[in-house]
PDB file of N, CA, C and O in Angstrom, chain B, residues numbered from 101:
ATOM      1  N   PHE B 101       0.687  -3.028 -12.996  1.00  0.00           N
ATOM      2  CA  PHE B 101       1.862  -3.390 -12.446  1.00  0.00           C
ATOM      3  C   PHE B 101       2.260  -3.392 -11.030  1.00  0.00           C
ATOM      4  O   PHE B 101       3.195  -3.951 -10.456  1.00  0.00           O
ATOM      5  N   LEU B 102       1.272  -2.593 -10.593  1.00  0.00           N
ATOM      6  CA  LEU B 102       1.206  -2.860  -8.791  1.00  0.00           C
ATOM      7  C   LEU B 102       0.966  -3.847  -8.334  1.00  0.00           C
ATOM      8  O   LEU B 102       1.331  -4.266  -7.236  1.00  0.00           O
ATOM      9  N   VAL B 103       0.183  -4.462  -9.272  1.00  0.00           N
ATOM     10  CA  VAL B 103      -0.730  -5.970  -8.849  1.00  0.00           C
ATOM     11  C   VAL B 103       0.371  -7.337  -8.801  1.00  0.00           C
ATOM     12  O   VAL B 103       0.323  -8.361  -8.119  1.00  0.00           O
ATOM     13  N   LYS B 104       1.428  -6.842  -9.897  1.00  0.00           N
ATOM     14  CA  LYS B 104       2.722  -8.071  -9.865  1.00  0.00           C
ATOM     15  C   LYS B 104       3.651  -7.663  -8.683  1.00  0.00           C
ATOM     16  O   LYS B 104       4.497  -8.458  -8.274  1.00  0.00           O
ATOM     17  N   LEU B 105       3.496  -6.404  -8.122  1.00  0.00           N
ATOM     18  CA  LEU B 105       4.699  -6.383  -7.288  1.00  0.00           C
ATOM     19  C   LEU B 105       3.704  -6.720  -5.598  1.00  0.00           C
ATOM     20  O   LEU B 105       4.118  -6.536  -4.454  1.00  0.00           O
ATOM     21  N   GLY B 106       2.631  -7.134  -5.949  1.00  0.00           N
ATOM     22  CA  GLY B 106       1.929  -7.874  -4.807  1.00  0.00           C
ATOM     23  C   GLY B 106       0.795  -7.232  -4.163  1.00  0.00           C
ATOM     24  O   GLY B 106       0.278  -7.679  -3.139  1.00  0.00           O
ATOM     25  N   LEU B 107       0.404  -6.163  -4.777  1.00  0.00           N
ATOM     26  CA  LEU B 107      -0.914  -5.329  -4.065  1.00  0.00           C
ATOM     27  C   LEU B 107      -1.999  -5.915  -4.784  1.00  0.00           C
ATOM     28  O   LEU B 107      -2.035  -6.262  -5.964  1.00  0.00           O
ATOM     29  N   THR B 108      -3.159  -5.992  -3.622  1.00  0.00           N
ATOM     30  CA  THR B 108      -4.335  -6.306  -4.230  1.00  0.00           C
ATOM     31  C   THR B 108      -5.024  -5.115  -5.178  1.00  0.00           C
ATOM     32  O   THR B 108      -4.560  -3.975  -5.195  1.00  0.00           O
ATOM     33  N   GLU B 109      -5.923  -5.425  -5.784  1.00  0.00           N
ATOM     34  CA  GLU B 109      -7.031  -4.569  -6.674  1.00  0.00           C
ATOM     35  C   GLU B 109      -7.076  -3.126  -5.725  1.00  0.00           C
ATOM     36  O   GLU B 109      -6.816  -1.981  -6.094  1.00  0.00           O
ATOM     37  N   TYR B 110      -7.479  -3.587  -4.444  1.00  0.00           N
ATOM     38  CA  TYR B 110      -8.223  -2.531  -3.541  1.00  0.00           C
ATOM     39  C   TYR B 110      -7.197  -1.373  -3.090  1.00  0.00           C
ATOM     40  O   TYR B 110      -7.292  -0.149  -2.999  1.00  0.00           O
ATOM     41  N   GLU B 111      -5.916  -2.547  -2.786  1.00  0.00           N
ATOM     42  CA  GLU B 111      -4.786  -1.760  -2.173  1.00  0.00           C
ATOM     43  C   GLU B 111      -4.072  -0.357  -3.506  1.00  0.00           C
ATOM     44  O   GLU B 111      -3.778   0.828  -3.348  1.00  0.00           O
ATOM     45  N   VAL B 112      -4.039  -1.177  -4.596  1.00  0.00           N
ATOM     46  CA  VAL B 112      -3.947   0.087  -5.629  1.00  0.00           C
ATOM     47  C   VAL B 112      -4.718   0.844  -6.237  1.00  0.00           C
ATOM     48  O   VAL B 112      -4.358   1.685  -7.061  1.00  0.00           O
ATOM     49  N   LYS B 113      -5.994   0.593  -5.847  1.00  0.00           N
ATOM     50  CA  LYS B 113      -6.851   2.067  -5.763  1.00  0.00           C
ATOM     51  C   LYS B 113      -6.778   3.225  -4.954  1.00  0.00           C
ATOM     52  O   LYS B 113      -6.910   4.412  -5.249  1.00  0.00           O
ATOM     53  N   THR B 114      -6.476   2.496  -3.561  1.00  0.00           N
ATOM     54  CA  THR B 114      -6.390   3.409  -2.470  1.00  0.00           C
ATOM     55  C   THR B 114      -5.038   3.910  -2.537  1.00  0.00           C
ATOM     56  O   THR B 114      -4.914   5.109  -2.287  1.00  0.00           O
ATOM     57  N   LEU B 115      -4.091   3.314  -2.793  1.00  0.00           N
ATOM     58  CA  LEU B 115      -2.663   3.717  -2.917  1.00  0.00           C
ATOM     59  C   LEU B 115      -2.935   4.937  -3.673  1.00  0.00           C
ATOM     60  O   LEU B 115      -2.891   6.068  -3.188  1.00  0.00           O
ATOM     61  N   SER B 116      -3.229   4.645  -4.925  1.00  0.00           N
ATOM     62  CA  SER B 116      -3.126   5.688  -6.033  1.00  0.00           C
ATOM     63  C   SER B 116      -4.114   7.148  -5.494  1.00  0.00           C
ATOM     64  O   SER B 116      -3.762   8.313  -5.681  1.00  0.00           O
ATOM     65  N   THR B 117      -5.156   6.793  -4.930  1.00  0.00           N
ATOM     66  CA  THR B 117      -5.956   7.678  -4.753  1.00  0.00           C
ATOM     67  C   THR B 117      -5.363   8.573  -3.561  1.00  0.00           C
ATOM     68  O   THR B 117      -5.450   9.800  -3.526  1.00  0.00           O
ATOM     69  N   LEU B 118      -4.685   7.691  -2.494  1.00  0.00           N
ATOM     70  CA  LEU B 118      -3.654   8.634  -1.572  1.00  0.00           C
ATOM     71  C   LEU B 118      -2.360   9.690  -2.346  1.00  0.00           C
ATOM     72  O   LEU B 118      -1.971  10.788  -1.947  1.00  0.00           O
ATOM     73  N   PHE B 119      -1.907   8.922  -3.537  1.00  0.00           N
ATOM     74  CA  PHE B 119      -0.903   9.822  -4.236  1.00  0.00           C
ATOM     75  C   PHE B 119      -1.653  11.341  -4.796  1.00  0.00           C
ATOM     76  O   PHE B 119      -0.983  12.373  -4.751  1.00  0.00           O
ATOM     77  N   SER B 120      -2.920  11.357  -5.256  1.00  0.00           N
ATOM     78  CA  SER B 120      -3.711  12.537  -5.366  1.00  0.00           C
ATOM     79  C   SER B 120      -3.754  13.237  -4.580  1.00  0.00           C
ATOM     80  O   SER B 120      -3.373  14.408  -4.573  1.00  0.00           O
ATOM     81  N   LEU B 121      -4.353  12.472  -3.571  1.00  0.00           N
ATOM     82  CA  LEU B 121      -5.015  13.477  -2.224  1.00  0.00           C
ATOM     83  C   LEU B 121      -3.973  13.825  -1.684  1.00  0.00           C
ATOM     84  O   LEU B 121      -4.025  15.003  -1.332  1.00  0.00           O
ATOM     85  N   ARG B 122      -2.890  13.246  -1.419  1.00  0.00           N
ATOM     86  CA  ARG B 122      -1.565  13.527  -0.253  1.00  0.00           C
ATOM     87  C   ARG B 122      -1.825  13.229   1.000  1.00  0.00           C
ATOM     88  O   ARG B 122      -0.824  12.898   1.635  1.00  0.00           O
ATOM     89  N   GLU B 123      -3.051  13.230   1.717  1.00  0.00           N
ATOM     90  CA  GLU B 123      -3.578  13.082   3.225  1.00  0.00           C
ATOM     91  C   GLU B 123      -5.044  13.300   3.041  1.00  0.00           C
ATOM     92  O   GLU B 123      -5.501  14.250   2.406  1.00  0.00           O
ATOM     93  N   ALA B 124      -5.729  12.422   3.597  1.00  0.00           N
ATOM     94  CA  ALA B 124      -7.222  12.201   4.051  1.00  0.00           C
ATOM     95  C   ALA B 124      -7.413  10.775   4.671  1.00  0.00           C
ATOM     96  O   ALA B 124      -6.879   9.689   4.440  1.00  0.00           O
ATOM     97  N   ASP B 125      -8.501  11.246   5.657  1.00  0.00           N
ATOM     98  CA  ASP B 125      -9.473  10.337   6.437  1.00  0.00           C
ATOM     99  C   ASP B 125     -10.031   9.072   5.632  1.00  0.00           C
ATOM    100  O   ASP B 125     -10.283   9.160   4.430  1.00  0.00           O
ATOM    101  N   SER B 126     -10.195   8.003   6.290  1.00  0.00           N
ATOM    102  CA  SER B 126     -10.708   6.704   5.417  1.00  0.00           C
ATOM    103  C   SER B 126     -11.953   6.944   4.819  1.00  0.00           C
ATOM    104  O   SER B 126     -12.374   6.206   3.928  1.00  0.00           O
ATOM    105  N   PRO B 127     -12.525   7.831   5.196  1.00  0.00           N
ATOM    106  CA  PRO B 127     -14.204   8.117   4.432  1.00  0.00           C
ATOM    107  C   PRO B 127     -13.941   8.798   2.923  1.00  0.00           C
ATOM    108  O   PRO B 127     -14.485   8.534   1.851  1.00  0.00           O
ATOM    109  N   GLU B 128     -12.987   9.692   3.219  1.00  0.00           N
ATOM    110  CA  GLU B 128     -12.612  10.309   2.103  1.00  0.00           C
ATOM    111  C   GLU B 128     -12.020   9.339   0.920  1.00  0.00           C
ATOM    112  O   GLU B 128     -12.350   9.363  -0.265  1.00  0.00           O
ATOM    113  N   VAL B 129     -11.178   8.585   1.472  1.00  0.00           N
ATOM    114  CA  VAL B 129     -10.258   7.322   0.550  1.00  0.00           C
ATOM    115  C   VAL B 129     -11.138   6.815   0.143  1.00  0.00           C
ATOM    116  O   VAL B 129     -11.206   6.727  -1.083  1.00  0.00           O
ATOM    117  N   ALA B 130     -12.226   6.243   0.975  1.00  0.00           N
ATOM    118  CA  ALA B 130     -13.042   5.457   0.345  1.00  0.00           C
ATOM    119  C   ALA B 130     -14.078   5.774  -0.924  1.00  0.00           C
ATOM    120  O   ALA B 130     -14.601   5.053  -1.773  1.00  0.00           O
ATOM    121  N   LYS B 131     -14.108   6.771  -0.727  1.00  0.00           N
ATOM    122  CA  LYS B 131     -15.169   7.730  -1.806  1.00  0.00           C
ATOM    123  C   LYS B 131     -14.376   7.588  -3.001  1.00  0.00           C
ATOM    124  O   LYS B 131     -14.802   6.989  -3.988  1.00  0.00           O
ATOM    125  N   ALA B 132     -12.887   8.285  -2.926  1.00  0.00           N
ATOM    126  CA  ALA B 132     -12.373   8.712  -4.051  1.00  0.00           C
ATOM    127  C   ALA B 132     -11.970   7.267  -4.757  1.00  0.00           C
ATOM    128  O   ALA B 132     -12.263   7.073  -5.936  1.00  0.00           O
ATOM    129  N   ALA B 133     -11.428   6.478  -4.137  1.00  0.00           N
ATOM    130  CA  ALA B 133     -11.067   5.256  -4.539  1.00  0.00           C
ATOM    131  C   ALA B 133     -11.845   4.441  -5.108  1.00  0.00           C
ATOM    132  O   ALA B 133     -11.601   3.574  -5.947  1.00  0.00           O
ATOM    133  N   GLN B 134     -13.194   4.876  -4.418  1.00  0.00           N
ATOM    134  CA  GLN B 134     -14.608   3.735  -5.003  1.00  0.00           C
ATOM    135  C   GLN B 134     -14.234   2.392  -4.261  1.00  0.00           C
ATOM    136  O   GLN B 134     -14.342   1.400  -4.982  1.00  0.00           O
ATOM    137  N   VAL B 135     -13.869   2.190  -3.131  1.00  0.00           N
ATOM    138  CA  VAL B 135     -13.318   1.212  -2.614  1.00  0.00           C
ATOM    139  C   VAL B 135     -14.639   1.466  -1.255  1.00  0.00           C
ATOM    140  O   VAL B 135     -15.001   2.563  -0.831  1.00  0.00           O
ATOM    141  N   PRO B 136     -15.161   0.076  -0.791  1.00  0.00           N
ATOM    142  CA  PRO B 136     -16.600   0.011   0.013  1.00  0.00           C
ATOM    143  C   PRO B 136     -15.904   0.299   1.541  1.00  0.00           C
ATOM    144  O   PRO B 136     -14.903  -0.211   2.044  1.00  0.00           O
ATOM    145  N   LYS B 137     -16.765   1.237   2.030  1.00  0.00           N
ATOM    146  CA  LYS B 137     -15.832   1.903   3.262  1.00  0.00           C
ATOM    147  C   LYS B 137     -15.880   0.591   4.498  1.00  0.00           C
ATOM    148  O   LYS B 137     -15.158   0.646   5.493  1.00  0.00           O
ATOM    149  N   THR B 138     -16.849  -0.566   4.240  1.00  0.00           N
ATOM    150  CA  THR B 138     -16.483  -1.725   5.150  1.00  0.00           C
ATOM    151  C   THR B 138     -14.946  -2.256   4.662  1.00  0.00           C
ATOM    152  O   THR B 138     -14.263  -2.781   5.541  1.00  0.00           O
ATOM    153  N   ARG B 139     -14.508  -2.169   3.619  1.00  0.00           N
ATOM    154  CA  ARG B 139     -13.327  -2.655   3.187  1.00  0.00           C
ATOM    155  C   ARG B 139     -11.973  -1.259   3.458  1.00  0.00           C
ATOM    156  O   ARG B 139     -10.876  -1.557   3.931  1.00  0.00           O
ATOM    157  N   VAL B 140     -12.200  -0.338   3.206  1.00  0.00           N
ATOM    158  CA  VAL B 140     -11.166   0.581   3.425  1.00  0.00           C
ATOM    159  C   VAL B 140     -10.510   0.371   4.625  1.00  0.00           C
ATOM    160  O   VAL B 140      -9.348   0.144   4.289  1.00  0.00           O
ATOM    161  N   TYR B 141     -10.585   0.316   5.827  1.00  0.00           N
ATOM    162  CA  TYR B 141     -10.279   0.240   6.783  1.00  0.00           C
ATOM    163  C   TYR B 141      -8.929  -0.835   6.979  1.00  0.00           C
ATOM    164  O   TYR B 141      -7.819  -0.632   7.471  1.00  0.00           O
ATOM    165  N   ASP B 142      -9.655  -2.286   6.258  1.00  0.00           N
ATOM    166  CA  ASP B 142      -8.598  -2.897   6.397  1.00  0.00           C
ATOM    167  C   ASP B 142      -7.595  -3.005   5.191  1.00  0.00           C
ATOM    168  O   ASP B 142      -6.513  -3.586   5.271  1.00  0.00           O
ATOM    169  N   VAL B 143      -8.080  -2.370   4.045  1.00  0.00           N
ATOM    170  CA  VAL B 143      -7.011  -1.858   3.112  1.00  0.00           C
ATOM    171  C   VAL B 143      -6.068  -0.952   3.624  1.00  0.00           C
ATOM    172  O   VAL B 143      -4.875  -1.165   3.406  1.00  0.00           O
ATOM    173  N   LEU B 144      -6.499   0.235   4.408  1.00  0.00           N
ATOM    174  CA  LEU B 144      -5.197   1.125   4.941  1.00  0.00           C
ATOM    175  C   LEU B 144      -4.243   0.620   5.643  1.00  0.00           C
ATOM    176  O   LEU B 144      -3.035   0.807   5.503  1.00  0.00           O
ATOM    177  N   ASP B 145      -5.019  -0.306   6.734  1.00  0.00           N
ATOM    178  CA  ASP B 145      -4.074  -0.691   7.636  1.00  0.00           C
ATOM    179  C   ASP B 145      -2.968  -2.075   6.721  1.00  0.00           C
ATOM    180  O   ASP B 145      -1.957  -2.420   7.331  1.00  0.00           O
ATOM    181  N   ALA B 146      -3.228  -2.681   5.472  1.00  0.00           N
ATOM    182  CA  ALA B 146      -2.281  -3.402   5.418  1.00  0.00           C
ATOM    183  C   ALA B 146      -1.679  -2.644   4.481  1.00  0.00           C
ATOM    184  O   ALA B 146      -0.743  -3.302   4.027  1.00  0.00           O
ATOM    185  N   LEU B 147      -1.749  -1.570   3.956  1.00  0.00           N
ATOM    186  CA  LEU B 147      -0.543  -0.384   3.761  1.00  0.00           C
ATOM    187  C   LEU B 147       0.095   0.121   4.674  1.00  0.00           C
ATOM    188  O   LEU B 147       1.307   0.311   4.563  1.00  0.00           O
ATOM    189  N   VAL B 148      -0.396   0.351   5.454  1.00  0.00           N
ATOM    190  CA  VAL B 148       0.297   0.929   6.537  1.00  0.00           C
ATOM    191  C   VAL B 148       1.462  -0.355   6.911  1.00  0.00           C
ATOM    192  O   VAL B 148       2.668  -0.171   7.072  1.00  0.00           O
ATOM    193  N   GLU B 149       0.925  -1.341   6.976  1.00  0.00           N
ATOM    194  CA  GLU B 149       1.837  -2.339   7.391  1.00  0.00           C
ATOM    195  C   GLU B 149       2.593  -2.545   6.374  1.00  0.00           C
ATOM    196  O   GLU B 149       3.601  -2.869   7.001  1.00  0.00           O
ATOM    197  N   LYS B 150       2.930  -2.618   5.178  1.00  0.00           N
ATOM    198  CA  LYS B 150       3.661  -2.580   4.031  1.00  0.00           C
ATOM    199  C   LYS B 150       4.582  -1.553   4.284  1.00  0.00           C
ATOM    200  O   LYS B 150       5.724  -1.839   3.924  1.00  0.00           O
ATOM    201  N   GLY B 151       4.428  -0.350   4.835  1.00  0.00           N
ATOM    202  CA  GLY B 151       5.415   0.877   4.852  1.00  0.00           C
ATOM    203  C   GLY B 151       4.824   1.600   3.810  1.00  0.00           C
ATOM    204  O   GLY B 151       5.501   2.555   3.429  1.00  0.00           O
ATOM    205  N   LEU B 152       3.615   1.396   3.164  1.00  0.00           N
ATOM    206  CA  LEU B 152       3.562   2.137   1.665  1.00  0.00           C
ATOM    207  C   LEU B 152       2.674   3.662   2.329  1.00  0.00           C
ATOM    208  O   LEU B 152       2.604   4.716   1.697  1.00  0.00           O
ATOM    209  N   VAL B 153       2.026   3.419   3.803  1.00  0.00           N
ATOM    210  CA  VAL B 153       1.240   4.539   3.904  1.00  0.00           C
ATOM    211  C   VAL B 153       1.319   4.798   5.209  1.00  0.00           C
ATOM    212  O   VAL B 153       1.416   3.828   5.960  1.00  0.00           O
ATOM    213  N   VAL B 154       1.297   6.105   5.759  1.00  0.00           N
ATOM    214  CA  VAL B 154       1.623   6.250   7.186  1.00  0.00           C
ATOM    215  C   VAL B 154      -0.023   6.672   7.653  1.00  0.00           C
ATOM    216  O   VAL B 154      -0.951   7.103   6.968  1.00  0.00           O
ATOM    217  N   LYS B 155       0.066   6.349   9.102  1.00  0.00           N
ATOM    218  CA  LYS B 155      -1.365   6.612   9.810  1.00  0.00           C
ATOM    219  C   LYS B 155      -0.880   8.053  10.574  1.00  0.00           C
ATOM    220  O   LYS B 155       0.084   8.068  11.339  1.00  0.00           O
ATOM    221  N   MET B 156      -1.477   8.949  10.340  1.00  0.00           N
ATOM    222  CA  MET B 156      -1.220  10.229  11.111  1.00  0.00           C
ATOM    223  C   MET B 156      -1.870  10.263  12.291  1.00  0.00           C
ATOM    224  O   MET B 156      -3.050   9.915  12.260  1.00  0.00           O
ATOM    225  N   SER B 157      -1.320  10.654  13.514  1.00  0.00           N
ATOM    226  CA  SER B 157      -1.674  11.075  14.819  1.00  0.00           C
ATOM    227  C   SER B 157      -2.840  11.733  14.989  1.00  0.00           C
ATOM    228  O   SER B 157      -2.904  12.067  16.172  1.00  0.00           O
ATOM    229  N   THR B 158      -4.051  12.179  14.229  1.00  0.00           N
ATOM    230  CA  THR B 158      -4.886  12.993  14.091  1.00  0.00           C
ATOM    231  C   THR B 158      -6.131  12.677  14.203  1.00  0.00           C
ATOM    232  O   THR B 158      -6.463  11.531  13.899  1.00  0.00           O
ATOM    233  N   ARG B 159      -7.068  13.582  14.646  1.00  0.00           N
ATOM    234  CA  ARG B 159      -8.514  13.103  14.841  1.00  0.00           C
ATOM    235  C   ARG B 159      -9.189  14.012  13.867  1.00  0.00           C
ATOM    236  O   ARG B 159      -8.953  15.210  13.712  1.00  0.00           O
ATOM    237  N   PRO B 160      -9.992  13.336  13.284  1.00  0.00           N
ATOM    238  CA  PRO B 160     -10.057  11.731  13.002  1.00  0.00           C
ATOM    239  C   PRO B 160      -8.769  11.221  11.907  1.00  0.00           C
ATOM    240  O   PRO B 160      -8.343  11.724  10.867  1.00  0.00           O
ATOM    241  N   LYS B 161      -8.385   9.979  12.679  1.00  0.00           N
ATOM    242  CA  LYS B 161      -7.417   9.611  11.861  1.00  0.00           C
ATOM    243  C   LYS B 161      -7.129  10.057  10.353  1.00  0.00           C
ATOM    244  O   LYS B 161      -8.142  10.140   9.659  1.00  0.00           O
ATOM    245  N   LYS B 162      -5.830  10.377   9.689  1.00  0.00           N
ATOM    246  CA  LYS B 162      -5.831  10.550   8.202  1.00  0.00           C
ATOM    247  C   LYS B 162      -4.484   9.718   7.916  1.00  0.00           C
ATOM    248  O   LYS B 162      -3.600   9.521   8.749  1.00  0.00           O
ATOM    249  N   TYR B 163      -4.488   9.351   6.831  1.00  0.00           N
ATOM    250  CA  TYR B 163      -3.718   8.747   5.987  1.00  0.00           C
ATOM    251  C   TYR B 163      -2.729   9.558   4.868  1.00  0.00           C
ATOM    252  O   TYR B 163      -2.990  10.480   4.096  1.00  0.00           O
ATOM    253  N   ARG B 164      -1.464   8.794   5.129  1.00  0.00           N
ATOM    254  CA  ARG B 164      -0.813   9.623   4.104  1.00  0.00           C
ATOM    255  C   ARG B 164       0.531   8.667   3.000  1.00  0.00           C
ATOM    256  O   ARG B 164       1.415   7.936   3.448  1.00  0.00           O
ATOM    257  N   ALA B 165       0.384   8.855   2.156  1.00  0.00           N
ATOM    258  CA  ALA B 165       0.978   7.869   1.250  1.00  0.00           C
ATOM    259  C   ALA B 165       2.616   7.921   1.358  1.00  0.00           C
ATOM    260  O   ALA B 165       2.890   8.794   2.181  1.00  0.00           O
ATOM    261  N   LEU B 166       3.728   7.354   0.872  1.00  0.00           N
ATOM    262  CA  LEU B 166       4.676   8.082   0.720  1.00  0.00           C
ATOM    263  C   LEU B 166       5.076   8.327  -0.946  1.00  0.00           C
ATOM    264  O   LEU B 166       4.658   7.637  -1.876  1.00  0.00           O
ATOM    265  N   ALA B 167       5.710   9.133  -1.016  1.00  0.00           N
ATOM    266  CA  ALA B 167       6.011   9.599  -2.485  1.00  0.00           C
ATOM    267  C   ALA B 167       6.073   8.342  -3.177  1.00  0.00           C
ATOM    268  O   ALA B 167       6.427   7.271  -2.684  1.00  0.00           O
ATOM    269  N   PRO B 168       5.621   8.600  -4.619  1.00  0.00           N
ATOM    270  CA  PRO B 168       5.048   7.491  -5.231  1.00  0.00           C
ATOM    271  C   PRO B 168       6.354   6.609  -5.907  1.00  0.00           C
ATOM    272  O   PRO B 168       6.279   5.439  -6.280  1.00  0.00           O
ATOM    273  N   ARG B 169       7.471   7.410  -5.959  1.00  0.00           N
ATOM    274  CA  ARG B 169       8.946   6.866  -6.669  1.00  0.00           C
ATOM    275  C   ARG B 169       9.542   6.161  -4.932  1.00  0.00           C
ATOM    276  O   ARG B 169      10.428   5.309  -5.002  1.00  0.00           O
ATOM    277  N   GLU B 170       9.144   6.464  -3.835  1.00  0.00           N
ATOM    278  CA  GLU B 170       9.786   6.013  -2.677  1.00  0.00           C
ATOM    279  C   GLU B 170       8.852   4.606  -2.543  1.00  0.00           C
ATOM    280  O   GLU B 170       9.401   3.534  -2.286  1.00  0.00           O
ATOM    281  N   ALA B 171       7.485   4.703  -2.728  1.00  0.00           N
ATOM    282  CA  ALA B 171       6.446   3.492  -2.629  1.00  0.00           C
ATOM    283  C   ALA B 171       7.131   2.665  -3.783  1.00  0.00           C
ATOM    284  O   ALA B 171       7.543   1.563  -3.423  1.00  0.00           O
ATOM    285  N   LEU B 172       7.284   2.929  -4.827  1.00  0.00           N
ATOM    286  CA  LEU B 172       7.721   1.787  -6.028  1.00  0.00           C
ATOM    287  C   LEU B 172       8.824   1.246  -5.701  1.00  0.00           C
ATOM    288  O   LEU B 172       8.902   0.021  -5.793  1.00  0.00           O
ATOM    289  N   HIS B 173      10.099   2.103  -5.180  1.00  0.00           N
ATOM    290  CA  HIS B 173      11.239   1.254  -4.832  1.00  0.00           C
ATOM    291  C   HIS B 173      10.820   0.322  -3.605  1.00  0.00           C
ATOM    292  O   HIS B 173      11.069  -0.880  -3.699  1.00  0.00           O
ATOM    293  N   LYS B 174      10.275   0.753  -2.605  1.00  0.00           N
ATOM    294  CA  LYS B 174       9.915  -0.224  -1.606  1.00  0.00           C
ATOM    295  C   LYS B 174       9.329  -1.239  -2.109  1.00  0.00           C
ATOM    296  O   LYS B 174       9.942  -2.223  -1.695  1.00  0.00           O
ATOM    297  N   LEU B 175       8.282  -1.633  -2.931  1.00  0.00           N
ATOM    298  CA  LEU B 175       7.636  -2.580  -3.423  1.00  0.00           C
ATOM    299  C   LEU B 175       8.760  -3.409  -4.505  1.00  0.00           C
ATOM    300  O   LEU B 175       8.662  -4.632  -4.612  1.00  0.00           O
ATOM    301  N   VAL B 176       9.622  -2.791  -5.141  1.00  0.00           N
ATOM    302  CA  VAL B 176      10.349  -3.627  -5.680  1.00  0.00           C
ATOM    303  C   VAL B 176      11.765  -4.174  -5.084  1.00  0.00           C
ATOM    304  O   VAL B 176      12.176  -5.269  -5.468  1.00  0.00           O
ATOM    305  N   ASP B 177      12.381  -3.535  -4.301  1.00  0.00           N
ATOM    306  CA  ASP B 177      13.242  -4.218  -3.156  1.00  0.00           C
ATOM    307  C   ASP B 177      12.325  -5.218  -2.468  1.00  0.00           C
ATOM    308  O   ASP B 177      12.871  -6.321  -2.504  1.00  0.00           O
ATOM    309  N   GLU B 178      11.163  -5.266  -1.864  1.00  0.00           N
ATOM    310  CA  GLU B 178      10.404  -6.299  -1.230  1.00  0.00           C
ATOM    311  C   GLU B 178      10.256  -7.470  -1.945  1.00  0.00           C
ATOM    312  O   GLU B 178      10.455  -8.573  -1.436  1.00  0.00           O
ATOM    313  N   LYS B 179       9.745  -7.218  -3.685  1.00  0.00           N
ATOM    314  CA  LYS B 179      10.150  -8.517  -4.628  1.00  0.00           C
ATOM    315  C   LYS B 179      11.139  -9.176  -4.682  1.00  0.00           C
ATOM    316  O   LYS B 179      11.237 -10.401  -4.621  1.00  0.00           O
ATOM    317  N   LYS B 180      12.208  -8.133  -4.840  1.00  0.00           N
ATOM    318  CA  LYS B 180      13.569  -8.834  -4.844  1.00  0.00           C
ATOM    319  C   LYS B 180      14.045  -9.592  -3.580  1.00  0.00           C
ATOM    320  O   LYS B 180      14.692 -10.622  -3.770  1.00  0.00           O
ATOM    321  N   HIS B 181      13.843  -9.270  -2.548  1.00  0.00           N
ATOM    322  CA  HIS B 181      14.087 -10.205  -1.226  1.00  0.00           C
ATOM    323  C   HIS B 181      13.391 -11.147  -1.544  1.00  0.00           C
ATOM    324  O   HIS B 181      13.929 -12.249  -1.438  1.00  0.00           O
ATOM    325  N   GLU B 182      12.127 -11.107  -1.988  1.00  0.00           N
ATOM    326  CA  GLU B 182      11.200 -12.582  -2.366  1.00  0.00           C
ATOM    327  C   GLU B 182      11.788 -13.302  -3.046  1.00  0.00           C
ATOM    328  O   GLU B 182      11.889 -14.497  -2.771  1.00  0.00           O
ATOM    329  N   MET B 183      12.281 -12.802  -4.021  1.00  0.00           N
ATOM    330  CA  MET B 183      13.251 -13.642  -4.885  1.00  0.00           C
ATOM    331  C   MET B 183      14.559 -14.242  -4.604  1.00  0.00           C
ATOM    332  O   MET B 183      15.033 -15.266  -5.097  1.00  0.00           O
ATOM    333  N   LYS B 184      14.995 -13.562  -3.861  1.00  0.00           N
ATOM    334  CA  LYS B 184      16.234 -14.158  -3.195  1.00  0.00           C
ATOM    335  C   LYS B 184      16.105 -15.451  -2.291  1.00  0.00           C
ATOM    336  O   LYS B 184      16.817 -16.434  -2.089  1.00  0.00           O
ATOM    337  N   LYS B 185      15.043 -15.067  -1.900  1.00  0.00           N
ATOM    338  CA  LYS B 185      14.768 -16.105  -0.653  1.00  0.00           C
ATOM    339  C   LYS B 185      14.135 -17.582  -1.747  1.00  0.00           C
ATOM    340  O   LYS B 185      14.236 -18.738  -1.335  1.00  0.00           O
ATOM    341  N   TRP B 186      13.722 -17.359  -2.662  1.00  0.00           N
ATOM    342  CA  TRP B 186      13.442 -18.551  -3.492  1.00  0.00           C
ATOM    343  C   TRP B 186      14.775 -19.145  -4.464  1.00  0.00           C
ATOM    344  O   TRP B 186      14.857 -20.302  -4.878  1.00  0.00           O
ATOM    345  N   ASP B 187      15.410 -18.450  -4.619  1.00  0.00           N
ATOM    346  CA  ASP B 187      16.952 -18.578  -4.949  1.00  0.00           C
ATOM    347  C   ASP B 187      17.875 -19.321  -3.997  1.00  0.00           C
ATOM    348  O   ASP B 187      18.710 -20.132  -4.398  1.00  0.00           O
ATOM    349  N   ASP B 188      17.655 -18.949  -2.472  1.00  0.00           N
ATOM    350  CA  ASP B 188      18.518 -19.964  -1.663  1.00  0.00           C
ATOM    351  C   ASP B 188      17.749 -21.273  -1.452  1.00  0.00           C
ATOM    352  O   ASP B 188      18.418 -22.261  -1.151  1.00  0.00           O
ATOM    353  N   ILE B 189      16.083 -21.425  -1.607  1.00  0.00           N
ATOM    354  CA  ILE B 189      15.921 -22.333  -1.168  1.00  0.00           C
ATOM    355  C   ILE B 189      16.145 -23.244  -2.503  1.00  0.00           C
ATOM    356  O   ILE B 189      16.356 -24.454  -2.416  1.00  0.00           O
ATOM    357  N   LYS B 190      16.089 -22.643  -3.580  1.00  0.00           N
ATOM    358  CA  LYS B 190      16.497 -23.967  -4.874  1.00  0.00           C
ATOM    359  C   LYS B 190      17.843 -24.242  -4.949  1.00  0.00           C
ATOM    360  O   LYS B 190      18.251 -25.164  -5.654  1.00  0.00           O
ATOM    361  N   ALA B 191      18.849 -23.288  -4.063  1.00  0.00           N
ATOM    362  CA  ALA B 191      20.133 -23.620  -4.247  1.00  0.00           C
ATOM    363  C   ALA B 191      20.271 -25.068  -3.025  1.00  0.00           C
ATOM    364  O   ALA B 191      21.299 -25.743  -2.986  1.00  0.00           O
ATOM    365  N   VAL B 192      19.243 -25.309  -2.243  1.00  0.00           N
ATOM    366  CA  VAL B 192      19.431 -25.954  -1.535  1.00  0.00           C
ATOM    367  C   VAL B 192      19.193 -27.404  -1.997  1.00  0.00           C
ATOM    368  O   VAL B 192      19.697 -28.354  -1.397  1.00  0.00           O
ATOM    369  N   PHE B 193      18.349 -27.556  -3.167  1.00  0.00           N
ATOM    370  CA  PHE B 193      17.709 -28.603  -3.679  1.00  0.00           C
ATOM    371  C   PHE B 193      18.438 -28.627  -5.073  1.00  0.00           C
ATOM    372  O   PHE B 193      18.142 -29.480  -5.910  1.00  0.00           O
TER     373      PHE B 193
END
């Protein structure tokens, strides 16, 4: 379902893991989510950019996911916004 809302497989694994862990650093996330360490940094950055994960200002850097319900609403709202753009484009033609 989350893939249909625009997340990649690694993003889904990472976000789901952060829902469970609540807060973790990137090596912990990579291990628990079974995402390669070389990819987890890009995946976490993408989730931060999408507003689904917050990067904490700690050392080492830790990450925290939004509450699951809040994250789902954010993804659904983004998909609705995307669909409205397509409707606006269709209306021109």
